[in-house]
Every structure is written in structure tokens, then in C-alpha cells.
C-alpha positions as CSV (number, residue, x, y, z in Angstrom):
1,M,-23.8,55.4,51.3
2,N,-23.5,57.8,54.2
3,G,-26.8,59.4,55.0
4,H,-25.5,60.4,58.4
5,L,-22.7,62.8,57.4
6,A,-23.6,66.4,58.2
7,R,-21.9,69.1,56.1
8,R,-21.1,71.1,59.2
9,A,-18.5,68.4,60.2
10,F,-16.2,68.8,57.2
11,S,-17.2,71.8,55.2
12,G,-14.1,73.8,54.2
13,R,-11.7,71.3,56.0
14,R,-8.6,70.0,54.2
15,V,-8.3,66.2,54.3
16,L,-5.6,64.0,52.7
17,V,-6.9,60.5,52.1
18,G,-4.1,57.9,51.9
19,V,-4.9,54.6,50.2
20,C,-2.9,51.4,50.7
21,G,-2.9,48.2,48.7
22,G,-5.7,46.0,50.0
23,V,-9.0,44.7,48.8
24,A,-10.8,47.4,50.9
25,A,-9.1,50.1,48.8
26,Y,-12.4,50.5,46.9
27,K,-14.0,51.8,50.0
28,A,-11.7,54.7,50.1
29,A,-13.5,56.0,47.0
30,E,-16.7,56.1,49.0
31,A,-14.9,58.1,51.7
32,V,-13.5,60.6,49.2
33,S,-17.0,61.0,47.6
34,A,-18.7,61.5,51.0
35,L,-16.1,64.0,52.2
36,V,-16.4,66.0,48.9
37,Q,-20.2,66.0,49.1
38,A,-19.8,67.3,52.7
39,G,-17.9,70.3,51.5
40,A,-14.4,69.1,52.3
41,D,-11.3,69.9,50.2
42,V,-9.9,66.4,49.6
43,R,-6.6,65.2,48.0
44,V,-5.5,61.6,47.6
45,A,-2.1,59.9,47.9
46,M,-1.8,56.2,47.0
47,T,0.9,53.6,47.4
48,P,1.9,51.7,44.2
49,E,0.1,48.6,45.5
50,A,-3.1,50.6,45.9
51,T,-3.2,51.6,42.3
52,R,-3.5,47.9,41.4
53,F,-6.8,47.7,43.3
54,I,-8.3,51.0,42.3
55,T,-7.0,53.5,39.7
56,P,-5.7,57.0,40.4
57,L,-8.1,58.2,37.7
58,T,-11.1,57.2,39.9
59,M,-9.8,59.1,42.8
60,E,-8.9,62.1,40.7
61,A,-12.5,62.1,39.3
62,L,-14.0,61.9,42.8
63,S,-11.7,64.5,44.5
64,A,-11.4,66.8,41.4
65,Q,-7.7,67.0,42.3
66,P,-4.5,65.3,40.9
67,V,-3.6,62.1,42.7
68,A,-0.2,61.7,44.2
69,S,0.9,58.1,43.5
70,D,4.4,58.2,42.0
71,L,7.3,59.5,44.1
72,F,9.6,59.6,41.1
73,G,7.2,60.6,38.4
74,G,6.5,64.0,36.8
75,Q,4.7,65.2,39.9
76,R,7.7,64.9,42.1
77,V,9.0,68.4,41.6
78,Q,6.6,71.4,42.0
79,A,6.8,74.5,39.9
80,D,8.4,76.3,42.8
81,G,11.1,73.7,43.0
82,G,9.6,72.0,46.1
83,E,9.3,68.2,46.3
84,A,5.7,66.9,46.0
85,H,5.6,64.9,49.2
86,I,6.9,67.9,51.2
87,A,4.4,70.3,49.7
88,L,1.6,67.8,50.2
89,S,2.6,67.1,53.8
90,D,2.1,70.8,54.7
91,W,-1.3,71.0,53.2
92,P,-3.8,68.9,55.2
93,E,-5.5,69.6,58.5
94,A,-5.8,65.8,58.9
95,I,-4.7,62.6,57.2
96,L,-6.9,59.5,56.9
97,V,-5.2,56.3,55.7
98,M,-7.8,53.7,54.6
99,P,-7.2,50.9,54.3
100,A,-4.1,50.9,56.5
101,T,-2.3,47.6,55.7
102,A,0.0,45.7,58.0
103,N,2.9,46.8,55.8
104,F,2.0,50.5,56.0
105,I,1.6,50.3,59.8
106,A,5.0,48.6,60.1
107,K,6.7,51.3,57.9
108,L,5.1,54.0,60.1
109,A,6.2,52.3,63.3
110,H,9.8,52.1,62.1
111,G,10.0,55.4,60.2
112,L,10.4,53.9,56.8
113,A,9.4,56.0,53.7
114,D,9.8,54.5,50.3
115,E,6.8,55.7,48.3
116,M,4.5,58.8,48.0
117,L,2.2,58.0,50.9
118,S,4.7,57.0,53.5
119,T,7.1,59.9,52.6
120,T,4.2,62.4,52.9
121,V,3.0,61.0,56.2
122,L,6.5,60.9,57.6
123,A,7.0,64.6,56.7
124,S,3.7,65.8,58.0
125,S,2.7,67.1,61.4
126,A,-1.0,66.8,60.7
127,P,-3.2,64.6,62.9
128,L,-3.2,61.1,61.5
129,L,-6.0,58.5,61.6
130,L,-5.5,54.9,60.5
131,A,-8.4,52.6,59.4
132,P,-6.7,49.2,59.3
133,A,-8.0,46.3,57.2
134,M,-6.2,42.9,56.9
135,H,-6.7,39.2,57.6
136,S,-7.2,38.5,61.3
137,R,-4.0,36.4,61.3
138,M,-2.0,39.4,60.2
139,W,-3.8,41.8,62.7
140,E,-3.1,39.4,65.6
141,Q,0.5,38.7,64.6
142,P,2.8,39.8,67.5
143,A,4.8,42.0,65.1
144,T,1.6,43.9,64.1
145,V,0.4,44.1,67.7
146,D,3.7,45.7,68.6
147,N,3.6,48.1,65.6
148,V,0.1,49.2,66.4
149,E,1.1,49.9,70.0
150,T,4.0,51.9,68.8
151,V,2.1,54.2,66.5
152,R,-0.7,54.6,69.0
153,G,1.9,55.6,71.6
154,R,3.0,58.4,69.3
155,G,-0.5,59.8,69.2
156,V,-1.8,58.2,66.0
157,A,-5.5,57.6,66.1
158,M,-7.1,54.4,64.9
159,V,-10.6,53.2,64.1
160,G,-11.2,49.5,63.7
161,P,-10.7,47.0,62.5
162,V,-14.0,45.2,63.2
163,S,-15.1,41.6,63.2
164,G,-16.9,40.2,60.2
165,R,-16.5,38.4,56.9
166,L,-13.1,38.9,55.4
167,A,-12.1,39.0,51.8
168,S,-10.8,35.5,52.1
169,G,-14.2,34.3,53.1
170,D,-13.0,33.7,56.7
171,E,-14.7,35.3,59.7
172,G,-12.7,37.3,62.2
173,I,-11.3,40.6,63.2
174,G,-9.6,42.6,60.4
175,R,-12.6,44.0,58.4
176,L,-12.5,47.8,57.7
177,A,-14.7,49.8,60.0
178,D,-18.0,51.1,58.7
179,L,-17.6,54.3,56.8
180,D,-19.8,56.3,59.2
181,E,-17.5,55.2,62.1
182,I,-14.4,56.2,60.1
183,L,-15.8,59.6,59.3
184,R,-16.9,60.2,62.8
185,A,-13.4,59.4,64.0
186,L,-12.0,61.7,61.4
187,R,-14.2,64.5,62.6
188,G,-12.8,63.9,66.1
189,V,-9.2,64.1,64.8
190,L,-9.9,67.3,62.9
191,G,-11.2,68.9,66.1
192,G,-12.6,72.4,66.1
193,E,-15.5,73.9,68.0
194,R,-19.0,72.6,67.3
195,D,-21.9,74.9,67.9
196,M,-24.1,72.4,69.8
197,S,-21.4,71.1,72.2
198,G,-22.8,70.7,75.7
199,L,-26.5,70.5,74.6
200,A,-28.8,67.5,75.0
201,V,-31.1,66.9,72.1
202,V,-34.0,64.4,71.8
203,V,-35.3,63.5,68.4
204,S,-38.3,61.3,67.5
205,A,-38.5,59.5,64.2
206,G,-40.6,57.2,62.1
207,G,-44.3,56.3,62.1
208,T,-45.9,54.6,65.1
209,R,-47.6,51.3,64.6
210,E,-50.8,50.7,66.6
211,P,-51.5,46.9,66.7
212,I,-54.9,45.5,65.7
213,D,-53.9,41.9,66.2
214,P,-50.6,40.0,66.1
215,V,-50.1,40.6,62.3
216,R,-51.9,43.9,61.5
217,Y,-51.5,47.5,62.7
218,I,-52.6,51.0,62.0
219,G,-49.6,52.9,60.6
220,N,-48.5,55.6,58.1
221,R,-45.9,56.1,55.4
222,S,-43.2,57.8,57.5
223,S,-39.8,56.2,56.9
224,G,-37.9,57.9,59.8
225,M,-35.3,59.4,57.4
226,M,-36.0,63.0,58.5
227,G,-35.7,62.1,62.2
228,H,-32.5,60.1,61.7
229,A,-31.0,62.9,59.6
230,L,-31.8,65.4,62.5
231,A,-30.2,63.1,65.0
232,A,-27.1,62.6,62.9
233,A,-26.8,66.4,62.2
234,A,-27.1,67.3,65.9
235,E,-24.5,64.7,66.9
236,A,-22.1,66.0,64.2
237,R,-22.5,69.5,65.7
238,G,-21.5,68.3,69.1
239,A,-24.8,67.6,70.9
240,R,-25.5,64.6,73.1
241,V,-28.4,63.0,71.1
242,T,-31.1,60.5,72.0
243,L,-33.2,59.2,69.2
244,V,-36.6,57.6,69.9
245,T,-37.4,55.8,66.7
246,T,-39.8,53.2,65.2
247,S,-37.6,52.9,62.1
248,A,-35.4,49.9,61.3
249,M,-32.8,52.3,59.7
250,P,-29.3,52.1,61.2
251,V,-28.8,54.4,64.2
252,P,-26.3,57.2,63.4
253,A,-22.9,56.8,64.9
254,G,-22.6,58.4,68.3
255,V,-26.4,58.6,68.9
256,E,-28.1,56.8,71.7
257,A,-31.3,55.1,70.5
258,T,-34.5,53.8,72.0
259,R,-36.6,51.7,69.7
260,V,-40.4,51.9,70.1
261,D,-43.5,50.8,68.2
262,T,-46.6,52.5,69.5
263,A,-47.5,56.1,70.4
264,A,-47.8,55.1,74.0
265,E,-44.3,53.7,74.0
266,M,-43.0,56.8,72.3
267,A,-44.7,59.0,74.8
268,A,-43.1,57.2,77.7
269,A,-39.6,57.3,76.1
270,I,-39.9,61.0,75.2
271,G,-41.1,61.8,78.7
272,E,-38.1,60.1,80.2
273,H,-35.5,61.5,77.9
274,V,-36.5,65.1,77.8
275,Q,-35.7,65.4,81.5
276,G,-32.7,67.8,81.4
277,A,-32.8,68.1,77.6
278,D,-32.4,71.4,75.8
279,I,-34.1,70.7,72.5
280,L,-36.8,68.2,71.5
281,V,-37.5,67.7,67.8
282,M,-40.7,65.6,67.2
283,A,-40.1,64.5,63.6
284,A,-42.1,61.2,64.2
285,A,-45.5,60.7,62.6
286,V,-47.5,59.7,65.7
287,A,-50.8,58.0,65.1
288,D,-53.8,60.0,66.4
289,F,-55.8,56.9,67.1
290,R,-55.3,53.3,68.2
291,P,-57.5,50.2,68.3
292,R,-59.5,50.2,71.6
293,R,-58.7,46.5,72.0
294,R,-55.8,44.5,70.6
295,A,-56.8,40.9,69.7
296,D,-54.5,38.2,70.8
297,R,-55.1,36.2,67.6
298,K,-55.4,37.1,64.0
299,L,-58.8,38.5,63.3
300,K,-61.0,37.4,60.3
301,K,-62.3,40.0,58.0
302,A,-65.8,39.7,59.3
303,E,-64.6,40.2,62.9
304,M,-62.6,43.3,61.9
305,S,-65.6,45.0,60.2
306,E,-67.8,44.3,63.2
307,S,-65.4,45.0,66.1
308,L,-62.6,47.5,65.1
309,E,-63.1,50.5,67.4
310,L,-60.7,53.3,67.8
311,E,-59.7,55.5,70.7
312,R,-57.5,58.6,70.7
313,N,-53.8,58.5,71.6
314,D,-52.4,61.0,74.1
315,D,-50.9,64.1,72.5
316,I,-47.1,63.7,73.2
317,L,-46.1,67.3,72.6
318,G,-49.2,68.8,74.3
319,S,-48.6,66.7,77.4
320,L,-45.1,68.3,77.9
321,G,-46.5,71.7,78.8
322,G,-43.9,74.3,79.3
323,A,-41.2,71.7,80.0
324,G,-38.8,74.2,81.6
325,R,-35.9,75.2,79.4
326,L,-36.9,72.8,76.6
327,V,-37.1,74.2,73.1
328,K,-39.9,72.2,71.4
329,V,-39.9,71.7,67.6
330,G,-42.8,69.9,65.9
331,F,-43.5,68.7,62.4
332,A,-46.7,69.2,60.4
333,A,-47.2,66.9,57.4
334,E,-50.2,68.2,55.5
335,T,-51.7,67.8,52.1
336,H,-53.6,71.1,51.9
337,D,-53.7,74.5,53.6
338,V,-50.3,73.5,54.8
339,L,-49.2,76.8,56.5
340,D,-52.5,77.4,58.1
341,H,-52.7,74.0,59.7
342,A,-49.1,74.2,60.8
343,Q,-49.7,77.6,62.4
344,E,-52.7,76.1,64.3
345,K,-50.6,73.2,65.5
346,L,-47.8,75.5,66.6
347,M,-50.1,77.5,68.9
348,A,-52.2,74.6,70.1
349,K,-49.3,72.5,71.2
350,G,-47.2,75.4,72.7
351,L,-44.3,74.9,70.3
352,D,-41.4,77.2,69.7
353,L,-41.0,76.1,66.1
354,I,-42.9,74.0,63.6
355,V,-41.7,72.5,60.4
356,A,-44.4,72.4,57.8
357,N,-44.1,70.1,54.8
358,D,-46.6,69.4,52.0
359,V,-46.8,65.6,51.6
360,S,-49.3,65.7,48.7
361,D,-46.4,65.1,46.3
362,P,-45.3,61.4,46.7
363,S,-41.9,62.2,45.3
364,I,-40.9,64.3,48.2
365,G,-41.2,64.1,52.0
366,M,-42.4,60.8,53.4
367,G,-40.1,58.0,52.1
368,S,-38.1,60.4,50.0
369,A,-34.4,61.3,50.5
370,D,-35.4,65.0,49.9
371,N,-37.8,67.4,51.6
372,A,-39.2,70.9,51.1
373,V,-40.4,72.7,54.2
374,S,-41.3,75.9,55.9
375,I,-39.9,76.5,59.4
376,I,-42.3,78.7,61.3
377,G,-41.5,80.4,64.6
378,R,-43.8,81.3,67.5
379,D,-42.5,84.8,67.0
380,G,-44.0,84.9,63.5
381,S,-40.8,84.2,61.6
382,R,-40.8,81.9,58.6
383,E,-38.1,80.3,56.5
384,D,-39.1,78.6,53.3
385,L,-36.7,75.9,52.1
386,G,-37.0,74.4,48.6
387,R,-36.4,70.8,47.7
388,A,-33.1,69.7,49.3
389,P,-31.6,66.5,50.9
390,K,-33.0,65.8,54.3
391,M,-29.5,66.2,55.9
392,E,-29.4,69.8,54.6
393,I,-33.0,70.5,55.9
394,A,-31.9,69.0,59.2
395,D,-29.2,71.6,59.7
396,H,-31.6,74.5,58.9
397,V,-34.1,73.1,61.5
398,L,-31.3,72.9,64.1
399,D,-30.1,76.4,63.2
400,A,-33.6,77.7,64.0
401,A,-33.9,75.7,67.3
402,L,-30.4,76.9,68.4
403,G,-31.5,80.5,67.6
404,V,-34.6,80.1,69.8
405,L,-32.4,78.6,72.6
406,R,-30.0,81.5,72.5
407,A,-32.6,84.2,72.1
408,S,-34.6,82.9,75.1
409,G,-31.6,82.9,77.4
410,R,-31.8,79.1,77.7
411,G,-28.6,78.5,75.8
412,E,-26.0,79.1,78.4
413,R,-24.5,75.6,77.8
414,V,-23.9,76.3,74.2
415,S,-20.2,76.6,73.4
């Protein structure tokens, strides 16, 4: 699911996930799983109707915590004599209710509490985020509109619903928001200081495609996953992020994206976006060469063997020079003498940091969800990272870039 969730956003945070009775209840399981994987401490409360769509046992397995679902069951009274919904209401730093049904929103608007989730929410002072999901006719019903306005007026945050195909097969508004959007909204509700707030970060991603003719190009195996992970991680840490990408992957929530194909297009976009930026991370695999001429029709094999001539692309990183306060981070994908080649590239291009990765193993690096890298600094420092998910690698790279920014005196905008 969510390749765009950085651990820094939720690690150590206490989140109560409330689940109401709707078809979209199964998506709450994805949210619980994603939050737990991000290091959050998660507990779950369910309405009786929710347990008809997804079992408490599933939520208990995902959260590794007992599930509160029966107001009058054995869990009602705690060992210390306290009632379960009161004890649970004191625990979270934030409450996410997904899906929030029309019935639950109505109860919330009118202060009704007749089951475990509604009693817990009513008793809690934690920030509350609702992710509604229902048929468009229910969402647009005047009573629901009024109830939504009422709870929003009391400071309750809301994400979605969005338009799309509904469980009934109809098209319209009422579909649960995408999980990345929900988690991003939850991060905002949780608050807290993020260590890259105030910084502008530019990230490149993917492999450039240099056209030979209308159907062929010179390219490489870069998927763009590492660059997209870096952009998502920087955004989760509070940065204003611009992603220049060749990849068709979804753009991480909250990230501004410019889509390009060729090295020349990437160079132009990077040159524009680094103006005023603090950090540039060039994770893209940029082609060194391009065809000297692009044919306007599909070439035949004989024509290609006779006429395909190459010329060198401009060096994007090298062309930036000192670039003022910009901290420049490059990537070196190598198959042999990895550290030596990376060190040469670090110095030749005037980088602050270079991330060296051995791509001789096809199971890691390009096209893989994992990576194993060495982060080498211009000051001679080196951090070796074994195989890990690219989101985890991304945070280490950003840690190193942030360290350079602060050490150089260029990080006065860092909160």
C-alpha cells in the first residue's frame, strides 16, 4: 500500500483508529497496518456494525492490542475500576475515524453515545479526524450537510470524501479518501515540530528517456522509487518539496511535481526549481548520451544500424556550480569499484554528499523496494547502510543533507 509514509511522521505517536459500519471498513485495516509499520502505537475501537464488515480479531492482529468493540462486554471495567471508554479516551494523541458513516457523524453532531466508539470519542479531548464514506445521496442529504458543518464548527478535522465509483456501482462523491491523503491529514492533526519545516527541497527521480524515433528511446532500469521515497520523506518532515520525475508512479501527497522525459527537460526543470532551494537530491538516473538526431518516423533496422549517432548530454549537477546555499546530493549507481567511482563523482561534480549503491545485484537497488547504500560526505565521512526499505534509506540521506546544511551555517531556516 503506502510507499509514501515516512516513519518520522508517526513514530512513537499514540493513535486511536475508530471503525464504523460501512463497506470501506476493510480499508481501516490498511491504515492500522501502515501506522504500526511507521512506528505508531495504535489501538482500535469499533462500532457493533463495523464488526459485521471486518472482525475485531483482524484489527487485534494488526495492532497487537485488544480491540474495544463491546461497551457492555468483559472489557467494560478495567482492573483499576475505571470504565473502558473513559480510560481509552485519555490515551490517544489523536483519533482517526474511518470510515465515518452518516450515522456516526449525526451522533457526533448531537452528542449521542450508545456504543464503544461514540462514547470514547465523546469523552475524549484528543484531536479528531473523520474520513467519511457513504453513498453520494447520503452525503448530499441536507441533514448530513448540517451535521458536517456542526462538527467542523467544533474543530473536528475532515478528509474526503472524494468522487469515484461507489460500493453500489454508482459514480459520485462519497468514496473514502486515498489512504495517503488520510494519513497526511492525520499527521497534520497530530501536530508536533518537524525538523525540515521551512526548507525547500528539490528531488529528481526516474530514468531519462532519450528518443530515437517516435517509438524507441535510450533509457535505463531506474524505476523512480528511490526519488519518490525521498520526496515523500522530506514532505513528511515538513519541507516544501518539488519532485522532477520521469516515473509514472503516483506523486506523494503534498509534493509538487514536474514530469519530464529527457535529460534536457530535467536539466531545465532542475535549473528553475533550485532557485531559492536549500537541498537538491539528484536520485534520477540521467542518460549520459542522446541520439544526435531524432527521427520523425519509425526507423527500420537497417537505418538504425547505419545512422544512429550519439552526443553527450549536459551534466546537470556539474552545471549548477556552487549554487549559493544549495546542499547538493548525488547518487552513484555502480557495478564495480563502487566507492572509488562514487568518490570521484563526488569531487568532480562539487557535491556535498553522494549516495553510492551497488546495482550489480538485480534483487536490490533499481526496480527493487529495497536499497543498500553508502552515504559519503565531502568531509570524508561515510555511513554504510545495509539492505533496508527505500523509505528508511531516504530518511538517512535527508539526515545527512540536513547535517551538512546546519554545519555549513546555511540552515537558518530549519525549525
